[in-house]
C-alpha positions in Angstrom: -59.1 125.3 162.2 -55.2 125.5 162.6 -53.2 128.1 161.3 -52.3 125.9 157.6 -56.1 125.2 156.6 -56.3 129.4 157.5 -53.3 130.3 154.4 -54.7 127.7 152.1 -58.3 129.0 152.2 -56.9 133.0 152.3 -54.2 131.7 149.4 -57.1 129.8 147.3 -59.7 133.3 148.2 -57.2 135.7 146.6 -55.9 134.1 143.4 -60.1 133.6 142.9 -60.4 137.4 144.0 -57.0 137.8 141.1 -59.5 135.7 138.4 -62.6 137.2 138.7 -60.8 140.8 138.3 -58.5 139.8 135.5 -61.8 138.0 133.9 -63.6 141.4 134.5 -60.8 143.0 132.9 -59.9 141.1 129.8 -64.5 141.2 129.3 -63.6 144.6 129.4 -61.1 145.0 127.1 -62.2 142.5 124.6 -65.7 144.4 124.7 -65.6 147.9 125.5 -62.3 148.9 123.9 -62.7 147.3 120.4 -64.8 148.2 116.6 -65.7 146.4 114.2 -64.0 147.7 111.2 -64.9 147.1 107.9 -63.6 147.6 103.9 -66.6 147.2 101.9 -64.0 147.6 98.4 -61.8 144.8 99.9 -65.0 142.9 101.2 -63.7 142.1 104.8 -64.3 143.3 108.4 -62.1 143.1 111.4 -62.2 143.9 114.8 -59.7 146.7 116.2 -58.6 148.9 119.7 -60.6 151.9 119.8 -57.7 154.4 120.2 -55.6 152.6 117.0 -55.9 155.0 114.0 -56.7 153.7 110.1 -54.5 154.8 107.3 -56.6 154.1 104.1 -54.1 156.3 101.9 -53.1 152.3 99.8 -56.4 151.4 100.3 -56.4 149.3 96.8 -52.6 147.8 98.2 -53.1 147.2 102.3 -55.4 149.8 105.1 -53.0 149.8 107.9 -54.8 150.2 111.5 -51.8 151.3 114.0 -50.7 153.2 117.2 -47.1 153.7 118.9 -47.0 150.4 120.2 -48.1 148.3 117.1 -49.2 148.2 113.6 -51.9 146.1 112.2 -51.8 145.3 107.7 -54.2 144.1 105.4 -53.6 143.0 102.4 -55.6 140.6 99.6 -54.1 139.7 96.6 -55.9 137.6 94.2 -54.5 135.1 92.0 -57.0 135.1 88.7 -55.5 134.2 85.7 -52.0 134.1 87.6 -49.6 130.9 87.9 -49.9 131.6 91.9 -52.0 129.8 93.6 -52.6 131.5 97.6 -50.4 128.1 98.3 -48.0 129.3 96.4 -47.9 132.1 98.2 -48.0 131.2 101.5 -45.3 128.9 101.5 -43.2 131.5 98.9 -44.0 134.7 101.8 -42.7 132.9 105.0 -39.4 131.7 103.4 -38.0 133.8 106.0 -38.6 130.9 108.6 -35.0 129.8 107.4 -32.6 132.8 108.9 -31.6 132.1 111.8 -32.4 135.8 113.1 -35.8 135.0 113.5 -37.3 133.1 115.8 -40.4 130.8 115.4 -42.6 130.9 118.4 -45.8 129.6 116.9 -46.5 127.8 113.3 -49.2 125.8 113.0 -52.4 125.7 109.8 -56.4 125.8 111.8 -59.5 126.9 111.0 -60.9 130.7 112.2 -64.7 131.3 111.3 -64.4 128.1 108.8 -61.5 129.5 106.8 -58.0 128.0 106.7 -56.2 129.8 108.0 -52.0 129.8 108.4 -50.9 131.3 112.0 -47.6 132.0 112.0 -45.4 133.7 115.6 -42.1 134.6 115.3 -39.4 137.3 116.8 -35.5 139.4 116.5 -33.2 141.0 117.9 -34.2 144.5 118.5 -32.3 147.8 116.3 -30.3 149.9 118.4 -30.0 152.4 115.2 -34.4 151.9 114.9 -36.7 153.7 117.3 -39.6 151.7 118.9 -38.6 149.2 116.7 -41.0 146.5 116.3 -39.7 143.2 116.4 -42.6 141.4 117.9 -45.1 139.4 115.2 -47.7 137.5 113.8 -49.3 136.9 111.1 -52.3 135.3 109.5 -53.2 134.0 106.4 -57.2 133.4 104.8 -57.3 131.2 102.1 -60.6 132.1 100.6 -61.0 130.6 97.0 -58.5 129.1 95.3 -57.8 132.2 94.1 -57.8 134.5 97.0 -56.3 134.6 100.4 -56.2 137.6 103.1 -53.1 138.2 104.9 -53.0 139.9 108.9 -49.9 140.5 109.9 -49.8 142.3 113.1 -46.3 144.2 114.3 -45.8 145.2 118.1 -43.1 146.9 120.1 -43.2 144.7 123.6 -43.6 141.8 123.4 -47.1 139.6 122.6 -47.6 137.7 126.7 -50.8 136.2 125.4 -52.6 134.6 122.9 -55.5 136.7 123.7 -53.5 140.0 122.0 -53.0 139.3 118.6 -56.2 136.3 118.4 -58.9 138.8 119.4 -58.4 140.8 116.5 -56.9 137.7 113.9 -60.2 135.8 115.3 -62.6 138.7 114.6 -61.9 139.2 110.8 -64.6 137.8 108.3 -64.4 137.5 105.3 -67.8 139.7 103.0 -70.4 137.7 100.4 -70.3 140.6 97.7 -73.8 139.6 96.7 -75.1 140.2 99.9 -72.6 142.2 100.9 -75.6 145.3 98.9 -78.9 144.3 100.9 -80.2 147.8 99.9 -79.6 150.1 97.6 -79.9 153.8 99.6 -79.4 156.2 96.4 -82.4 157.9 97.8 -82.6 158.2 101.3 -82.0 162.2 102.1 -83.6 162.8 98.9 -86.5 165.4 97.8 -88.4 164.3 95.2 -91.4 165.0 93.8 -94.0 162.3 93.7 -94.1 161.2 90.2 -90.2 160.8 90.5 -90.0 158.4 93.0 -92.4 156.7 91.5 -90.3 156.3 88.5 -87.3 155.3 90.7 -89.8 153.1 92.1 -90.2 151.1 88.9 -87.1 151.3 86.8 -84.9 151.0 89.6 -85.2 149.5 92.9 -84.1 146.3 94.1 -86.1 144.2 93.0 -86.5 145.0 89.3 -85.9 143.5 86.1 -83.7 145.5 83.4 -85.5 147.3 80.6 -83.5 148.7 77.5 -83.0 152.4 76.4 -81.1 153.6 73.0 -79.2 156.2 72.0 -80.7 157.3 68.4 -79.5 160.7 66.8 -82.4 161.6 65.9 -85.0 161.5 69.1 -85.8 162.2 71.0 -86.2 165.8 68.9 -87.3 162.8 66.1 -89.0 159.9 66.7 -89.9 158.9 62.9 -86.8 156.6 62.0 -86.6 155.2 65.7 -90.6 154.1 65.4 -89.8 152.2 62.7 -86.5 150.6 64.1 -88.6 149.3 66.8 -91.4 148.0 64.5 -88.7 145.9 62.9 -87.7 145.1 66.7 -90.6 144.7 68.3 -89.9 146.3 70.7 -90.0 149.2 72.7 -87.5 151.6 73.8 -88.4 153.5 77.4 -85.3 155.3 77.6 -83.3 157.5 75.2 -80.2 159.7 75.5 -79.7 163.2 75.2 -76.1 165.8 74.6 -76.0 168.6 76.1 -73.4 171.9 76.2 -72.3 175.0 76.6 -72.9 175.5 73.0 -76.3 174.5 73.8 -78.7 177.7 73.9 -80.6 175.7 77.1 -82.6 172.6 78.3 -83.8 170.9 75.6 -87.5 171.3 76.3 -89.3 170.2 73.5 -87.3 167.3 73.1 -87.7 166.6 76.1 -91.7 166.5 76.0 -91.5 165.1 73.0 -89.8 162.3 74.6 -92.5 162.3 77.8 -95.2 162.7 75.8 -94.3 159.1 73.4 -94.3 157.1 77.4 -90.3 157.6 77.2 -87.6 159.0 79.8 -84.7 160.8 79.2 -80.9 160.4 80.1 -80.1 164.0 79.9 -76.3 164.7 79.5 -74.3 167.7 80.5 -70.8 168.0 78.9 -69.2 171.4 80.2 -67.7 171.6 77.2 -68.1 173.5 73.8 -69.3 172.0 70.9 -68.1 172.4 67.3 -64.7 172.1 67.6 -64.6 174.3 69.7 -63.6 173.5 73.7 -62.8 175.2 76.9 -59.7 173.2 79.1 -60.7 176.8 81.2 -64.8 175.1 81.4 -64.0 173.3 84.9 -62.3 176.6 86.5 -64.7 179.2 84.2 -67.5 177.1 86.4 -65.8 177.7 90.1 -65.6 181.5 89.4 -69.3 181.7 88.5 -68.7 182.4 84.5 -71.9 179.9 83.9 -74.5 180.5 86.5 -76.7 182.3 84.3 -76.2 179.3 82.2 -77.2 177.2 84.5 -79.7 178.6 87.2 -81.6 179.1 83.7 -81.1 175.1 83.0 -82.4 174.1 86.4 -85.4 176.2 86.2 -86.5 174.8 83.1 -85.8 171.5 83.7 -88.1 172.5 87.6 -90.2 173.3 85.0 -90.5 170.7 83.1 -91.8 168.8 86.2 -90.9 164.8 85.0 -88.4 162.5 85.8 -84.8 163.0 83.5 -82.1 161.0 84.7 -78.9 163.5 84.6 -75.5 163.1 83.8 -72.7 165.5 84.6 -69.8 165.1 82.0 -69.4 161.7 81.8 -66.4 159.7 80.8 -64.5 162.4 82.9 -61.4 159.8 83.8 -60.7 159.5 80.1 -58.3 162.1 78.8 -61.0 162.8 75.5 -62.8 164.7 77.8 -61.6 168.0 78.2 -62.7 168.1 81.5 -60.8 165.5 83.0 -58.3 165.7 85.7 -55.2 165.3 83.3 -56.3 168.7 82.2 -57.1 170.1 85.5 -53.5 169.6 87.2 -54.3 166.1 87.8 -56.6 167.7 90.3 -59.7 165.0 90.3 -60.8 167.3 93.3 -60.8 170.3 90.8 -64.3 168.0 88.6 -65.7 167.2 92.3 -66.7 169.8 93.1 -67.4 171.4 90.1 -70.0 168.0 90.4 -71.1 169.4 93.4 -71.8 173.2 93.2 -73.7 172.5 90.0 -76.1 169.8 92.2 -76.2 172.9 94.5 -77.6 174.8 91.9 -80.1 172.7 90.8 -80.9 172.3 95.5 -81.3 175.8 95.3 -83.4 175.7 92.5 -85.5 173.6 94.2 -85.4 171.2 91.3 -87.4 167.6 92.5 -87.6 165.7 89.9 -84.3 165.2 89.0 -81.7 161.6 89.6 -78.0 162.1 89.3 -75.9 159.9 87.1 -72.3 159.4 88.1 -70.6 157.6 85.0 -67.2 156.9 84.1 -65.4 155.1 81.4 -64.4 151.9 82.2 -61.0 151.7 81.0 -58.8 155.2 82.8 -57.0 157.3 79.8 -54.5 157.5 81.2 -54.5 154.3 83.5 -52.6 155.9 86.3 -53.8 155.9 89.8 -54.3 159.7 90.2 -56.8 159.6 87.2 -58.4 155.8 88.8 -62.6 156.7 88.7 -63.3 156.3 92.4 -60.7 159.6 92.9 -64.5 161.4 90.8 -66.5 160.2 92.8 -68.1 163.4 94.5 -69.8 161.4 98.1 -73.4 159.3 97.9 -75.3 162.0 98.8 -74.7 163.9 95.6 -75.5 160.3 93.4 -78.3 158.2 93.0 -77.1 156.0 89.9 -74.1 154.5 88.8 -73.6 154.8 84.9 -71.3 152.1 83.4 -69.8 152.6 80.2 -67.7 150.1 78.2 -67.4 149.9 74.4 -66.2 146.7 72.3 -64.7 148.8 70.5 -63.0 146.5 67.8 -59.0 146.7 66.1 -60.2 149.3 63.5 -56.8 151.3 65.3 -53.7 150.1 66.3 -53.3 148.7 70.1 -57.0 147.7 70.2 -58.5 145.0 71.0 -62.3 143.4 70.3 -63.8 142.5 73.8 -66.5 140.3 74.4 -69.2 141.3 76.9 -68.0 139.2 79.9 -64.4 141.0 79.3 -65.9 144.3 79.2 -68.6 144.5 81.8 -67.5 141.0 84.9 -64.4 142.7 86.2 -66.1 146.3 85.9 -69.2 145.1 87.7 -66.7 143.6 90.6 -64.7 146.7 90.7 -68.6 148.6 91.6 -70.3 145.9 93.2 -67.9 146.7 95.7 -67.2 150.0 96.4 -70.9 152.0 95.5 -74.4 150.8 97.3 -76.5 152.0 94.2 -78.8 150.6 91.4 -76.7 150.3 88.1 -77.6 151.5 84.5 -75.7 151.1 81.7 -75.9 154.9 80.5 -73.9 153.6 76.3 -72.2 150.1 75.7 -72.1 148.9 71.9 -70.2 146.8 69.3 -68.2 147.4 66.7 -68.3 145.1 63.2 -64.6 145.3 62.7 -62.7 142.7 64.2 -64.8 140.0 64.8 -68.3 138.6 65.4 -71.1 140.7 66.2 -73.9 139.1 65.7 -72.0 136.4 68.1 -71.0 139.8 70.3 -74.9 140.1 70.6 -75.9 136.9 71.6 -72.9 136.2 74.0 -74.8 139.5 75.6 -78.8 138.6 76.0 -77.0 135.1 77.6 -75.4 136.9 80.0 -76.3 140.4 80.9 -79.2 139.1 83.0 -76.5 137.6 85.4 -76.1 141.4 87.0 -78.8 142.2 89.5 -77.6 145.8 89.8 -77.8 146.3 86.2 -81.5 147.9 85.8 -81.0 149.7 82.4 -79.3 149.2 79.1 -78.6 151.4 76.4 -77.1 150.8 73.7 -75.3 153.7 71.5 -76.5 153.2 68.4 -74.1 154.7 66.4 -71.5 155.3 64.0 -67.6 156.6 65.7 -66.0 158.5 62.0 -62.2 158.8 61.4 -60.3 162.0 60.6 -61.3 161.5 56.9 -64.5 160.8 57.9 -64.5 156.6 57.4 -66.1 154.9 59.7 -64.3 153.4 62.2 -66.3 151.8 65.0 -69.8 150.8 63.9 -71.9 150.0 66.9 -74.9 150.2 65.1 -77.3 147.4 65.5 -78.7 148.1 63.2 -75.9 147.2 60.3 -77.7 144.6 58.6 -80.4 142.3 58.8 -77.8 139.4 60.8 -77.5 142.1 63.3 -80.9 143.2 62.8 -82.3 139.7 63.9 -79.5 138.8 66.5 -80.6 141.6 68.6 -84.9 140.9 68.0 -83.7 137.9 69.3 -82.2 139.2 72.5 -85.3 141.2 72.9 -87.6 138.5 72.9 -88.6 138.3 76.9 -87.9 141.9 77.2 -91.2 143.1 75.7 
């Protein structure tokens, strides 16, 4: 064998070794150094280097994943009810490419994971006064549908030497299905409940259960006489009732709750940590965390324990409304105060070994004031403290200036879609209703019954059968389903399939 052949063999051998080494190194780089990031709020997932950090401080606007030399930004835009579209968005967003300062290296349309994607790669000169300038870019715009587009922008202080440097991230991007995302409820995962309460949950709140109905009627559950007469007209028996309590209440309403239970009904017990009868205490939340109400809360927990049957317990509902004196509007705009009070009461119940309570967390559908610091998600105490997510949205009508008539879908489609992105729990409409001022209440009821069946996570819906009065004690919002014969008949027709 001559020298030339030996050199060729050695050269090919060297190339093979280097190829195998590089392949092994890349495989390790791809498989071992990347982990999955799942955004359950915006419904997507992608891979990123495990050495990078995540910044979700502006999660309603973007997520940032970064290290010293690289920054990944992910955005989700929804142009529903807008003149914009994903195509217009992509065209307008990339007009900068016409600027002579930007050198376009790649501009193409392709499909990734069966999604249409526009891929753009470019660079510019480094800026001398900017430390560690990230002047190398790649963006990928994923068109989900005619309204929605996801954008990934990758910035680097170093050139992308190989497509895999950015395609590993971009090609890992997948859009999650909102309906299949919530595969199972996990509300009771680590809860120590007695057998009857567990069976109650399984009967009414497990994933495959159909919608059941409840009602707030001001005399019930203390007296069931009027409710019984109303149910006779409707030919329907409401399984769930609502009771309101505050610190002005003497103690746990044992007789009322027993009265409901003995009539085969269950109570959504609502404790609002304030005074009634125009004696609201704007310091109550601070007072709780200073131990002022420990005796009341311990006694309350012990009596719930003594009752020993299932109770749905709702603490400080509609906390994102400034009409509630336990809202952070009254407490330094600090939603942590609410969460700490919620957890404090939870732990008192836990200390007293209460094992017959399902915890219901329940904001209002619209925040007042509608500022980011008052967003309802800021009040969520954590999955371990919540068993059921409460939904509350009323069609308040037009009695007061500035209010508008809202149909059922207008209220509950955005509310439901927002919650199902954030919570892996069963839902219940804890209270809702339609005013008769400003529109056709019968038509509203008909539409509600036609559409509520499509909200599969809602297991219980409770109609608030009452009236909101104005300052002169005139009826402002008439939510009564028995307002007249037409509304009674409309509700009776809607309930037929739920008998």
